[in-house]
Structures are given as C-alpha cells and as structure tokens.
N, C-alpha and C positions, 0 to 999 in steps of 0.2 A: 947661764940663763940670761937672755937678752932683756933690755929695758922694756921692749914690747911685751915680752912674756910676763914681766913683773907687773905691768899695767893691767894685765888680765886677771890678777888676783881678785878673789871675791872677799870683801870684808864683811864678816858676819858679827853683828853686835848683840851683846848680852846685857840685859838691864840689871839694875841694883834692886835692893830690898824694897818691897812695896810699890814697885813700878811695873812697867810693861814696855812693849816695843815702842810705844809713843814717846818714850823718853828720848829717843834718838831723832825725832822729827826735824829739829833745827839743824843738827849735824848733817842729816841726810840731804839738806838743801845745799850743803857746801861740798859734799863728796859722795860718791856712790857707796851705799852699804845696804846690807840686808839685815833688818832687825828682827830678832825672834822674841816672842813672849814665852816665858817658861810656863809649863802646865799650871792652870789655875789663875793665870795672869792674863789680862787682856782677853782676846778671843780664843786663846788656846784651851782646848778642852782637857779634861783629866784632873785628877786630884792634885793638890799642892804636894810637892816633893819635899820631905822634911830634912834633907841633908845636901850639902854641897856635892858629895859624891853621887847621890842619886840624880841631881840636876845635871852633873857632867855626863853621866851615862845617857841621859835623855839627849843631850847635845850631840854626843858621839853618834847616836842613832840618826839624828838629823843630817849629819855630815856624810853618811854612807854613800850617798849618790854623787858626791863631788870627787873629781880626780885627785890623785895624790899630790900633795904639796901645792894645792891651789887656793887654800883658804887662810886668811889672816883673821884670827879670832880677836875681837875687840870686846873687852869686858869692863864694866864699871862697878866698883865696890863689890857687892856680892857676886855680880857677874864676872868680875876679875878673878875671884877665887874659883868660880866654875870654869872659866877659860883655862886657868892654870892646871886644873885637874884634867881637863879635856885635851891638853896640849899634845899628848901622845897619839891622838887620832891620826891616821895616815894622811887625811886631807889637809891637816894643819901644817903650814910652813912657817908661821910666825905668830907672835902675840903682841897685842897692845893692851896694857893694863892701866886703868885710870882710877884714881881715888882708891888705891889699893895698898895693902900691907900683907906681909906673910901671915900675920895673925890679926884678926879683927874682932876682939872681944867686945861685948856689948854690956853696958852698965846694967846691973840687976833692976834698977828702978825703971829703966826704959823697957826692959823685957817685960816687967810686970804691967807697965802702962800699955804696952802693945796688946796684951791679953785683955785687960780690963776696959780700957778706953782707947781703942785704936785711932780715932781721929785726933785725939790729943797727942798721941805718940807721933803721928804724921806731922803735926804742927811743930813739934819739938825738933824732929829731924830736919825739917826745912829751915828752922831758925838757926840751927847749928851748921847745916850743910851748905848754905849759900852765903857767900861773902857779902859784906855791907855794900860793896861796889856794884852788886847786881840784884837789887831788890825785885826787879821784874822777873827774874828767873824763878824766885819763890812762888810767884803768882802763877806762872806757867806750869810749874811742877805740881802745884796744889791741885790743879784741875786734872792732872794725869795720874796721881797716886791712887793706889788701892789699899787703904788702911787695913782692910780685913785680911790682907796677906802678910802684914808686918810681923805678927807674932811668929808665924812659921819661918819667915825669911831671916829675921834677926836671930832666932834660935839656931838656925842653920849656920849662920856666920859665927856665932858665939861658940858653937860646938866644933867648928873646923880647926883641927890642930896639925894638919899635914902640910901647911903652907911652906915651911922652910924646906922640908924634904922634897916636895914637888918642885920648888924653885931651883934647888941645887941639881935636881935630876933633869931639868928641862934644858936641852942643848940647842933649842931653836932660837933664832933671833927674837928679842923681846924689847919693846919700848915701854917704859913705865912713866906715865905722865901724872904729875901732881900739881895741885894748886898750892901756891906758897902759903896761903892762909887756910888750908884745909884743917878743920878741927876734928874731923871724924877719922881720917887716915892721914896723919901728919906727914909732911914732906920728908922728914928725916926717916920715917918708917918706910915710905915709898922708895927712897934712895937706897935704903938697906936691902929692900926686896930686889931692886935692880942689881945690886952688887952680889947678891946670892946666886944670880943666874949667870951661867957661863958666857952667854952672849947677850947680857942685859945692858940696856942704856937707860939713863934717867934724864928726864926733862921736867922743869918746873915752870909754870906759868904764873908770873908775879901778879899779886893782888886778887887772885881767884881762890875759891873754896873747893868744896867736894864735888859740886855739880857742873863740871867743866863743859860738858856737851851742851848745856843750856846757858851757862854764864858767858861763855865765849866760844861759840861754835866755829867761828872763823879761824881763830888761832889754833884751836884744838884740831880742826880738820887739816890745817897747814902742816902741823907736826906729824900727823898720821900719814898724810900723803907723801911727805918727804921720806918718812921711814919706809913706806911700802915701795917707793921708787928706788930707794937704796938697797933693797933686797937683791937687786941685780948685780951689786958691786961685789 
C-alpha cells in the first residue's frame, strides 16, 4: 500500500454517550473526518439502540458502500466500544479508540441519575470528563450534549462485557489514545486495552481528560494523522 493510498483513507468518527456528531466539530477543523450520529442522536432518525452490539450493527450497515480496507473507525468512549465491535466490517482497515477501556462499567448512582434527572447526570459527566486544564471544553460540550439519551447510552456501556474478547480477536492496526488525567476511562485501562490487541498501540496526552477531541483537538489530530499515515508502513 502506498503513502498516497493511505492518505485516501476515510476516517469515520463515532461519538460517546449523550453526544452526537457535533462532538467532532473541533477535531474536524484539524483533519478530514466524517462524523456519524447514532440513531436517536443529533439529526439521525430512528429509535435509540439499547446495546453496543446493536449500535455496531447499525454502523456496519453504514459502511456497506465503502470499498474494502478504506475506512479508519475513530470512536470515543461508547463510540470506541462500538468501533471495536464493528472492526470486522470489510471496509474497516484500522481503529482509533479514544477515552476507552475493554470494560466501561457505570456507577449505579449515575445510571439512576441519568434516568431521573438527565441534565444533572450530564453536568456530572462533564465535571469528571474534562480536565481542569480545559474548562472551556466543558462549556462547548454542554451545548452539544443530549441528556435525554444518557440513560440509554450509559446502560449500553455498563452492559457491554465483550470488550476483552473483541480486543484480542481484532487483528487490524489500532491506536488507543488516552488523556493522562482521564477519570472515566483511566490511562492504565486504556493501555491495557491496547496491549490486548495484536496490533495495538498506546498513546497518552499529558494533562488531558476524557474529552480529548475538544480539550486538545490539535494534538489529538496530530496523533491520528500520524497513525493513518503509518498504515502504509
């Protein structure tokens, strides 16, 4: 595969819980990517999908028109789990997983809050998800979040137990990017995820939290672009 061919890869981005395609707006200014909103999120029609597997089946369907080995799936948090499950699609040549771990259990109190008071749950996620070094990121994401989807999405993450199996079975190149200060999917868990994958690589961005694509889109894009360019090697 030539470097030119690698440059023609399409990066398709999958958002995290309670978000939609707009979560990638800042990253998209730094690198080409196509962001999808899962059903029930953003402008995508259809009911919310209650499981990571169901979400991955939907993503696979969206990829059917792409040539084999032409797509790099980029997933954040819940979207990383969905990307991992969809990695076997013929169109997928590689993965980039951000704010991810093989298992992402959710505290029962947060699950309950997401059902009873979704806006409060969203506030808590932003409080824990964004590092103190990037307070502006919380304000940006607050305008983009859809609290009404959180109960569904957090339950899907909590119920997903196939991460280790899917990671070990994925033989495609994968970059796992973590914020060193991520409190929601800690860097050690992200590194463990990368080590489970036969072709996994790990990268940590110092001083950042869970919401890398908004906290530091420039450095995040730089890591992704370098990885995609290296697929030719």
